[in-house]
Every structure is written in structure tokens, then in C-alpha cells.
C-alpha positions in Angstrom: -5.7 47.2 -11.7 -5.3 47.7 -15.4 -7.7 46.0 -17.8 -4.9 44.1 -19.5 -3.5 42.9 -16.2 -7.0 41.6 -15.2 -7.3 39.7 -18.5 -3.8 38.3 -18.0 -4.6 37.0 -14.6 -7.9 35.5 -15.7 -6.4 33.9 -18.8 -3.5 32.5 -16.8 -5.9 31.0 -14.3 -8.1 29.3 -16.8 -5.1 28.2 -18.9 -3.6 26.7 -15.7 -6.8 24.8 -15.0 -6.8 23.5 -18.5 -3.1 22.4 -18.2 -3.9 20.7 -14.9 -6.8 18.8 -16.5 -4.5 17.7 -19.4 -1.8 16.6 -16.9 -4.4 14.6 -14.9 -5.6 12.9 -18.1 -2.0 12.1 -19.0 -1.5 10.6 -15.5 -4.6 8.5 -15.8 -3.4 7.3 -19.2 0.0 6.3 -17.7 -1.7 4.4 -14.9 -3.3 2.0 -17.4 -1.9 -1.5 -17.5 -0.6 -1.0 -21.0 1.7 1.8 -19.8 2.6 0.1 -16.5 6.3 -0.3 -17.3 6.6 3.4 -18.1 4.6 4.4 -15.0 6.8 2.1 -12.8 9.9 3.8 -14.2 8.6 7.2 -13.1 7.6 6.0 -9.6 11.0 4.3 -9.1 12.9 7.5 -9.9 13.2 10.6 -7.7 15.5 13.7 -8.1 16.0 13.4 -4.3 17.5 10.0 -4.9 20.2 11.5 -7.0 21.0 14.1 -4.3 21.0 11.4 -1.6 23.3 9.0 -3.5 25.7 11.7 -4.7 26.0 13.7 -1.5 25.4 11.2 1.3 28.6 10.3 3.1 27.2 8.4 6.0 27.1 9.6 9.6 29.6 9.6 12.4 26.7 9.5 14.9 26.6 5.7 15.2 23.8 4.8 17.6 25.6 2.6 20.2 22.2 1.3 21.4 21.6 -0.7 18.3 23.6 -3.8 17.5 23.2 -5.9 14.3 24.0 -9.6 14.3 24.4 -11.3 11.0 23.1 -14.9 10.9 24.6 -15.5 7.5 24.2 -19.1 6.4 24.1 -20.4 10.0 21.8 -23.3 10.8 19.1 -23.2 13.4 21.3 -24.8 16.0 23.8 -21.9 15.7 21.0 -19.3 15.6 19.4 -20.8 18.8 22.8 -20.8 20.6 23.6 -17.3 19.5 20.2 -16.0 20.6 20.6 -17.8 23.9 24.0 -16.2 24.5 22.5 -12.8 23.7 19.6 -13.2 26.1 21.9 -14.2 28.9 23.4 -10.7 28.8 20.0 -9.1 29.5 19.5 -6.9 26.4 16.8 -4.4 26.3 15.2 -5.9 23.2 16.1 -8.6 20.7 14.5 -8.5 17.3 14.6 -11.7 15.2 14.3 -10.8 11.6 13.9 -14.4 10.5 10.7 -16.3 9.9 10.9 -20.1 10.7 8.0 -21.3 8.6 8.7 -25.0 8.9 10.1 -27.4 11.5 13.4 -29.1 10.8 14.8 -32.5 11.6 17.0 -31.1 14.3 14.5 -31.5 17.2 16.9 -30.2 19.8 17.6 -26.9 17.9 13.9 -26.3 17.2 13.0 -27.0 20.8 15.6 -24.5 22.1 14.4 -22.0 19.5 10.8 -22.4 20.6 11.7 -21.7 24.2 13.7 -18.6 23.3 11.3 -17.0 20.8 8.6 -16.6 23.4 11.0 -14.8 25.7 9.6 -11.4 26.9 12.7 -9.6 25.5 12.2 -11.0 22.0 10.3 -9.4 19.1 9.6 -11.9 16.3 8.7 -11.1 12.7 6.1 -12.0 10.2 5.3 -11.1 6.6 2.0 -9.9 5.0 1.4 -11.2 1.5 -2.0 -10.1 0.0 -3.5 -9.6 3.4 -2.3 -13.1 4.5 0.1 -13.2 7.4 3.1 -15.6 7.2 4.2 -16.4 10.8 6.6 -18.8 12.4 5.5 -22.4 12.5 3.0 -22.8 15.4 5.5 -25.0 17.2 7.5 -21.9 17.9 4.7 -20.4 19.9 2.7 -17.2 19.6 4.9 -14.2 20.5 2.7 -11.2 21.2 5.7 -8.9 20.4 5.6 -9.8 16.7 5.8 -7.2 14.0 5.4 -7.3 10.2 8.5 -6.8 8.1 6.8 -5.2 5.2 8.0 -1.6 4.7 4.9 -0.7 2.8 2.1 -2.6 1.0 2.5 -1.2 -2.6 3.9 -4.0 -4.7 4.9 -1.6 -7.5 7.4 0.2 -5.2 10.9 -1.0 -5.8 13.0 1.7 -4.0 12.4 1.8 -0.3 12.1 5.5 0.7 9.1 5.3 3.1 7.5 2.9 5.6 4.2 2.3 7.3 4.6 1.5 11.0 1.0 0.8 11.9 -1.4 -1.2 9.8 -5.1 -1.5 10.6 -6.5 -3.2 7.5 -9.1 -5.9 8.1 -10.0 -4.2 11.5 -6.9 -5.6 13.0 -4.2 -3.5 14.6 -0.7 -4.6 13.6 2.7 -2.9 14.3 5.7 -3.1 12.0 8.8 -4.9 13.1 10.7 -1.7 13.7 7.8 -0.1 15.5 7.3 -3.2 17.7 10.9 -3.2 18.6 10.8 0.5 19.5 7.6 0.0 21.5 9.3 -2.8 23.5 12.5 -0.8 24.0 10.9 2.5 25.0 8.2 0.8 27.1 5.9 3.5 28.7 7.7 6.3 26.8 6.4 4.9 23.5 2.8 5.8 24.4 3.8 9.5 25.1 5.3 9.7 21.6 1.9 9.0 20.0 3.5 6.6 17.4 0.3 4.6 17.4 -1.3 7.3 15.4 1.6 9.0 13.8 2.9 5.8 12.1 -0.5 5.0 10.5 0.6 7.4 7.7 3.6 6.7 5.5 6.8 8.2 6.9 10.0 9.1 5.0 12.9 7.0 6.3 15.9 9.1 7.4 18.7 6.8 6.5 21.9 7.0 8.5 23.8 4.5 6.5 24.3 0.8 5.6 25.1 -2.0 8.1 28.5 -0.5 8.9 26.8 2.7 10.3 25.9 0.5 13.3 27.7 -1.8 15.6 27.7 -5.2 13.8 29.1 -8.7 14.2 28.7 -12.2 12.9 26.8 -14.8 14.9 30.1 -16.7 15.2 31.7 -13.7 17.0 29.4 -14.0 20.0 31.5 -15.2 22.9 30.9 -15.3 26.6 32.7 -12.4 28.2 33.0 -10.8 31.6 32.1 -7.5 29.9 28.6 -7.9 28.5 28.2 -6.5 25.0 24.5 -6.7 24.6 23.3 -5.6 28.1 20.5 -2.9 27.8 21.1 -2.8 24.0 18.7 -3.3 21.1 19.9 -6.3 19.2 18.6 -7.3 15.7 19.3 -10.7 14.3 19.0 -10.9 10.6 20.7 -11.6 7.3 23.5 -9.2 6.3 25.1 -11.2 3.5 27.4 -14.2 3.3 30.1 -13.0 4.0 28.8 -9.9 5.8 28.0 -7.0 3.5 28.8 -8.9 0.3 27.7 -6.6 -2.5 26.6 -9.2 -5.0 24.4 -11.0 -2.4 20.8 -10.0 -3.2 19.0 -12.2 -0.6 16.6 -9.9 1.4 18.1 -6.9 -0.2 16.4 -3.7 -1.4 17.1 -0.6 -3.4 17.3 2.6 -1.3 18.2 6.2 -2.0 21.7 5.5 -0.8 22.4 3.4 -3.9 25.6 4.6 -5.4 24.1 4.3 -8.9 21.4 7.0 -8.9 20.3 6.0 -12.3 20.3 2.6 -14.0 20.6 0.7 -10.8 22.2 -2.7 -11.3 22.2 -4.2 -7.8 20.1 -3.7 -4.6 22.2 -1.9 -2.0 20.7 -2.5 1.5 19.7 -5.6 3.5 16.2 -5.5 5.0 17.6 -5.9 8.5 19.7 -2.7 8.0 16.6 -0.8 6.8 14.8 -1.8 10.0 17.8 -0.6 12.0 17.6 2.8 10.3 13.9 3.1 11.0 14.4 2.1 14.7 17.2 4.6 15.1 14.8 7.3 13.6 12.0 6.3 16.0 14.1 6.2 19.1 15.8 9.5 18.4 12.6 11.1 17.2 14.6 12.2 14.2 11.8 12.4 11.6 11.7 14.0 8.2 8.7 16.3 7.3 7.1 15.3 4.1 5.1 17.9 2.2 1.7 16.3 1.7 0.3 15.6 -1.8 -2.4 18.3 -1.2 0.2 21.1 -0.5 2.4 19.7 -3.3 -0.6 20.1 -5.7 -1.2 23.6 -4.4 2.4 24.7 -4.8 2.5 23.1 -8.3 -0.7 25.0 -9.3 0.7 28.3 -8.1 4.0 27.8 -9.8 2.2 26.9 -13.0 -0.1 29.9 -12.7 2.7 32.4 -12.4 4.7 30.6 -15.1 1.7 30.8 -17.4 1.4 34.5 -16.8 5.0 34.9 -17.8 4.6 32.7 -20.9 1.6 34.7 -22.0 3.3 38.0 -21.4 6.5 37.2 -23.4 4.4 35.5 -26.1 2.5 38.8 -26.6 5.6 41.0 -26.4 8.3 39.0 -28.1 7.1 37.1 -31.2 10.6 36.3 -32.5 12.5 35.4 -29.4 9.6 33.9 -27.4 10.7 30.3 -27.6 14.3 31.2 -26.5 13.1 33.3 -23.6 10.7 30.5 -22.6 13.4 27.9 -22.5 15.8 30.1 -20.6 13.0 30.7 -18.0 12.2 27.0 -17.8 15.8 26.1 -17.3 16.5 28.7 -14.6 13.2 28.0 -12.8 13.6 24.2 -12.8 17.2 24.5 -11.5 16.0 26.8 -8.8 13.2 24.3 -7.8 15.8 21.5 -7.7 18.2 23.5 -5.6 15.4 24.7 -3.3 14.2 21.1 -2.8 17.7 19.9 -2.0 18.1 22.8 0.5 14.9 21.8 2.2 16.0 18.1 2.2 19.1 19.1 4.2 16.7 20.6 6.7 14.8 17.3 6.8 11.9 18.6 4.8 10.9 16.5 1.8 9.4 18.4 -1.1 9.3 16.2 -4.2 10.3 18.5 -7.1 9.3 16.2 -10.0 5.6 17.3 -10.3 6.5 21.0 -10.0 9.2 20.7 -12.8 6.7 18.8 -15.0 4.1 21.5 -14.4 6.5 24.3 -15.3 7.5 22.7 -18.6 4.0 21.5 -19.6 2.4 24.9 -18.7 4.6 26.4 -21.4 3.3 24.0 -24.0 -0.3 23.6 -23.0 -1.2 27.3 -22.8 -1.3 27.3 -26.6 -4.4 25.0 -26.4 -6.0 27.7 -24.3 -5.0 30.2 -27.0 -6.7 28.1 -29.6 -9.8 27.7 -27.4 -10.1 31.5 -27.0 -9.9 31.9 -30.8 -12.6 29.3 -31.2 -14.8 31.1 -28.7 -14.3 34.3 -30.5 -15.6 32.8 -33.8 -18.4 30.7 -32.3 -19.7 32.9 -29.5 -22.2 35.6 -30.1 -20.5 37.7 -27.4 -17.0 38.9 -28.1 -14.6 36.9 -26.0 -12.0 39.3 -24.5 -8.6 37.9 -23.9 -5.1 39.0 -23.2 -3.7 36.8 -25.9 -3.4 38.0 -29.5 
């Protein structure tokens, strides 16, 4: 290997290390409370969201095993009667995405609800707020098939892209609402899928669509029929707007990558019940997305920065006049390639977040000049002559 090439590789390596250190310091700075709004803006944005919202057209593969029932503004009496009618048809599992925190004056309705919510086919829900569980009122009994409705436990996350299906904080094992429904529906098959361990880590949600991607109906539409609608089905009772799917209704609604406004979102786009349905569909069909871990993302970013820095150093030495133009052309082409490559992987259900890599490519072109100044300083201050590829 030629001497110049060795120096180029060494200088590019040390320059990349310096750039990574500066990026790390910048990230730490942005994490400070003073810069929290800016940090939140970055965490709420993803290039993959743009791809998702612009190219997603829904799916024709509606899972007929999952039925959504919108409770809307129905009172407890209507909810109890609807749940009773559903259970009469012997469904596989009924998830109730409603928390009855208090008792009401209608004793008859609450009494009927209390008897239904402890049914073996029912999965109830609870919320976790600052490690405190918010369950149904004790009057409604203790359903062992309860699951938490939190998608994750990071309060700074606004856009729901991932979920945690198993929480073991406080030395207590708790399953998410979607995971608990899947466990109940699959019975002994659930154990063989090893979801108890797999879902301890955050998983990317593979969205199939909004509420209309599933069989759905209003609570008032449930009628006794000779042809059972809910038999052997997974039924989820929850809020889907009033009326169903009303866009301006923001109750129990979240931002997701399917939002039609990929930037400058104005309204949340998906009800929590529908997000649970997407997760359940993903778990039942074992249709997961592979997320490149932060470790490998850091390794890939470092390598891309390293080779980019080699290129920057080479053209900086060879082209003094046109260096900046060549650098920008390279950055544009490389960043577009990274984006297209990440989109291609996304279509293959592999999630490679391109933001860090793109930032690394751009900042490496700016930060290597600090290494250049450092080598000049070492040349003047060191007793030994510091050899470098840079002029």
C-alpha cells in the first residue's frame, strides 16, 4: 500500500472519530431541557414517515378474524347489552378497550357489565401513568386477562411507530392489551411463538390501514341473527369516533406514519383501538418488520462517514477551486441513494432509519476541517513532525 494511501486511511479514520465526538456532543446539547422543543421536533420526524404517508395505499388483505366495534357515545347500558350479544355468539376473544374508572348511577347496567367483564373470553384494559396502573373500578372485578393500552412509555413520543408488548418494570410481568388479546386468541400456540421474550423489546408496527382496513360496525348495528357474525372471531370494543371515523374527532387518537400530512401534521389520524388492531394482526400473522438496531446503525453510519471523509480529503487535496462544488454533488447523490436504499429495504420489511446516516455524511464534510486545523497545530507544537495526507 502506498504511503499516501496509508496516510489517507489514517487521517480519515481519526477525522471520523473526531466528527463522531462532535456529533455526540451536539446530541447531548440538544437533549438539554433548553433545547427540548428542537429535540422533540427531530424525534417526531422520520424520512420513513414521508415514504409511508405518500406511498401507502392500504391493503386488500383484510383480516376477517378481527372485528372492530365502535362504542361511540353509547352509555354503559348500551355497551353492556352489546357486549352481552357478542359473547352469546361465542367469539374467540373480546377485547374491551374502555376503562370504567368509576361506578355510575345506573346500578343495573354496572351490574351487567361487572358480570360480563370477568368472562373468560374477555380481555380488559388498563393504563400505566408514571408506573401507576389505572384499572376498572374494583366493582367490575379483577380480570386476569387484562393488558395495558400504552404503546410505549416514552412521554416525548408523539408519532406511534413502535410498541412494547411486554413490560417487566417494578419486577412485575405485564402484557400489553394487543399482546394479551393475541395470547388469549392463540392459546397454546402463543407460547411456541416466544412472544413473551420477543416483545420485551420495542417492535416496529406494521400498519395495514385505518379502521376501514378491518371489518367494523357500530354498537347499534349488533342484532341477533341466525348467522353468527362474531363466532370464533377476535372482537375489539373501543372508540372509533362519533360518528365512526370522524376526522376531526381527536378523542383517543394518535399520530401515525399513515398521516396524509407527512410534515406539519394538523390532526391525529388513527384511533387507539385501530392501532391495537394493527398490532394484533401483525402478531397473529407473525408479519414483523426487522428493525436495524442502534448498534448496527451506528456502525453503518461510522463506515459511511469514514469513506465519505476519505473522499472529501482526496478531492480537497486534488481540486482546490472546485472542491466545494464536488463535495456538494457527492453529498446530494449519496444522500439520495441512502434514502432510496432505506425505502427499498422498508418495502422488504427492514427498517433502516436514514436520518443519522445522512447527518453523518453532511457533517463529515464540514467537520474534517477541524481535523485539518488540528494536524496543523500538531505540526507547529510537536517536536516530532506530524505526517498527514492533508496539505
